C-alpha positions in Angstrom: -7.9 14.5 -13.7 -11.6 14.6 -13.5 -12.5 11.2 -14.5 -11.5 7.5 -14.3 -10.4 7.6 -17.8 -6.5 7.6 -18.7 -5.6 5.9 -15.2 -2.0 4.6 -14.8 -1.9 1.0 -15.0 -2.7 -0.6 -11.6 0.4 -2.1 -10.1 -0.6 -1.9 -6.5 -1.9 -5.3 -5.4 -1.5 -8.2 -3.1 0.5 -7.8 -0.1 1.9 -4.2 0.3 4.6 -3.9 3.2 4.6 -0.6 4.6 7.7 0.7 6.3 7.1 3.3 8.8 10.0 4.0 11.2 10.2 7.0 13.6 13.8 7.0 14.8 15.8 5.1 12.3 16.5 4.9 8.6 15.4 1.9 6.5 18.0 -0.7 6.4 18.5 -2.1 3.0 18.0 -5.6 4.7 14.5 -4.8 5.2 13.9 -5.0 1.4 16.0 -8.2 1.1 14.1 -9.8 3.9 10.8 -8.8 2.5 11.7 -10.0 -0.8 12.8 -13.2 0.5 9.4 -13.7 2.0 7.6 -13.1 -1.1 6.6 -9.5 -0.7 7.9 -7.4 -3.5 5.6 -4.3 -3.2 7.1 -2.1 -0.6 5.6 1.7 0.4 8.2 3.7 2.4 6.4 6.5 4.2 7.9 9.9 3.8 8.0 10.9 7.6 10.5 8.0 8.1 14.1 9.2 8.3 15.9 8.9 5.1 12.6 7.8 3.5 13.6 9.5 -0.2 17.1 7.9 0.0 15.7 4.4 0.9 13.2 4.8 -2.2 16.1 6.0 -4.4 18.1 3.1 -3.6 15.4 0.3 -3.7 14.0 1.4 -6.8 16.9 0.3 -8.5 16.6 -3.2 -7.0 15.4 -6.1 -9.4 12.1 -7.6 -8.3 11.2 -4.9 -6.0 8.4 -2.3 -6.6 8.9 0.7 -4.3 6.6 3.7 -3.6 6.2 6.4 -1.4 3.6 6.6 1.4 2.0 9.6 3.4 2.1 11.7 0.3 0.0 14.7 1.2 1.1 17.6 -0.9 2.1 18.2 -4.5 5.6 18.8 -3.5 5.6 15.6 -1.7 4.4 13.8 -4.9 7.2 15.7 -6.9 9.9 14.7 -4.6 9.1 11.4 -4.3 8.7 10.7 -8.1 12.0 12.4 -8.7 13.3 9.7 -6.1 12.2 7.0 -8.1 9.0 5.8 -6.3 6.8 3.8 -8.7 3.5 4.4 -6.9 2.2 6.8 -4.5 0.1 6.3 -1.3 -1.9 9.3 0.4 -3.8 9.0 3.8 -6.7 11.1 2.4 -8.1 12.1 -0.9 -5.4 14.7 -1.8 -6.5 15.9 -5.2 -3.4 17.8 -5.7 -1.5 14.6 -5.5 -3.6 12.9 -8.1 -3.2 15.7 -10.3 0.8 15.5 -10.0 1.0 11.9 -10.2 -1.6 11.5 -13.1 0.5 14.0 -15.3 3.6 11.9 -14.4 1.8 8.7 -15.1 2.5 7.5 -11.5 -0.4 5.2 -10.1 -1.9 6.4 -6.7 -3.3 4.4 -3.9 -5.7 7.3 -2.8 -6.9 7.3 0.9 -10.6 7.4 1.5 -12.6 6.0 4.2 -16.5 6.6 3.5 -18.3 5.4 0.4 -18.6 9.1 -0.8 -14.9 9.4 -0.3 -14.1 6.3 -2.2 -16.1 7.2 -5.1 -14.7 10.6 -5.2 -11.0 9.2 -5.2 -11.9 6.5 -7.8 -13.3 9.2 -10.3 -10.5 11.7 -9.7 -8.1 9.3 -10.9 -7.0 7.1 -8.2 -5.5 3.6 -9.7 -6.6 2.0 -6.4 -8.4 3.3 -3.3 -6.9 2.7 0.1 -9.4 2.2 2.7 -8.0 4.0 5.7 -8.2 3.2 8.7 -9.9 -0.1 7.6 -9.9 -1.6 11.2 -11.6 1.5 12.9 -14.8 0.7 11.1 -15.0 -3.0 11.5 -12.4 -4.5 9.0 -13.6 -7.1 6.8 -17.4 -6.5 7.7 -17.1 -3.0 6.7 -15.2 -3.6 3.5 -17.8 -6.3 2.7 -20.5 -3.7 2.9 -18.7 -1.0 0.9 -18.0 -3.5 -2.0 -21.4 -4.3 -2.6 -22.3 -1.0 -4.2 -18.8 -0.3 -5.1 -17.9 -3.6 -6.6 -16.1 -1.9 -9.3 -13.7 0.1 -7.4 -10.3 -1.7 -6.5 -9.8 -1.5 -2.8 -6.6 -1.8 -0.9 -7.7 -1.9 3.0 -5.1 -0.6 5.3 -4.9 -0.1 9.0 -4.7 -2.8 11.6 -4.7 -5.5 8.8 -4.2 -9.1 10.5 -3.5 -12.3 8.8 -7.1 -13.3 9.4 -8.3 -9.9 8.0 -6.2 -10.1 4.9 -7.5 -13.8 4.2 -10.9 -12.4 4.2 -10.2 -9.3 2.2 -8.6 -11.7 -0.5 -11.8 -13.7 -0.5 -14.2 -10.9 -1.0 -12.3 -9.4 -4.0 -10.0 -6.6 -2.6 -6.8 -5.8 -4.9 -4.6 -6.1 -1.8 -4.0 -4.8 1.5 -1.4 -2.6 3.2 0.4 -4.1 6.1 2.5 -1.8 8.7 3.5 -2.6 12.1 2.3 -6.2 12.0 5.0 -6.8 9.2 7.7 -4.4 9.8 7.6 -3.3 13.2 9.8 -1.0 14.8 11.3 -3.3 17.5 12.0 -6.1 14.9 13.9 -3.4 12.6 15.7 -2.1 15.7 16.9 -5.8 16.8 17.8 -6.8 13.1 15.4 -9.7 13.1 15.7 -10.3 9.3 14.7 -14.0 9.5 11.7 -13.2 11.6 10.6 -10.4 9.0 10.9 -13.0 6.2 8.9 -15.3 8.0 6.1 -12.7 8.7 6.0 -11.7 5.1 6.0 -15.3 4.1 2.8 -15.7 6.4 0.9 -12.7 4.9 1.7 -13.9 1.4 0.6 -17.3 2.3 -2.9 -15.9 3.8 -3.5 -13.8 0.9 -3.0 -16.6 -1.6 -5.2 -18.9 0.3 -7.9 -16.3 0.4 -7.6 -16.1 -3.5 -7.9 -19.8 -3.7 -11.1 -19.8 -1.9 -12.4 -16.9 -3.7 -11.8 -18.9 -7.0 -13.0 -22.2 -5.8 
């Protein structure tokens, strides 16, 4: 796909929970706890053990939108789509992934960092552009500078996003934000502290909504 015409409908917005685990498969209680806290968009990264199985299970759950993250190749994209992923997330501007997803009508949050990469990802068919790693270049300050000339590109900052950051991102007009370890941390999952996960999810949703209110005030 070489232009921004015919993009799949954007469904990636608000708080996006990133499930990235190294040593354990995602417990179904993760999805339940996130949903109970108001987070219904979940990205399961492909390097996570059992990622495709989790996507397959969770994609059948009512009220949950599940996608695949760290999608780097066309074969990754095909496998995720077959498993039931409703969206794909890439760490870089992977044009072969964009092509596969575009043909299947699946939206992609395409990774980019510089203004040139962001513009390229947008015109190659990304539904939203994942600005990653956002914190490495100044977080909200960097996003604010990027949005000035690229105000029409829906941005999804990811990487080191805090409660304060997500509030600022909502205020400046970002479409959403990806939250990884600050929300679904490995130690929390290992200890099965589902109530704490629900509390964290609720806090991020509240911070995002507060930012939207201030933006629209």
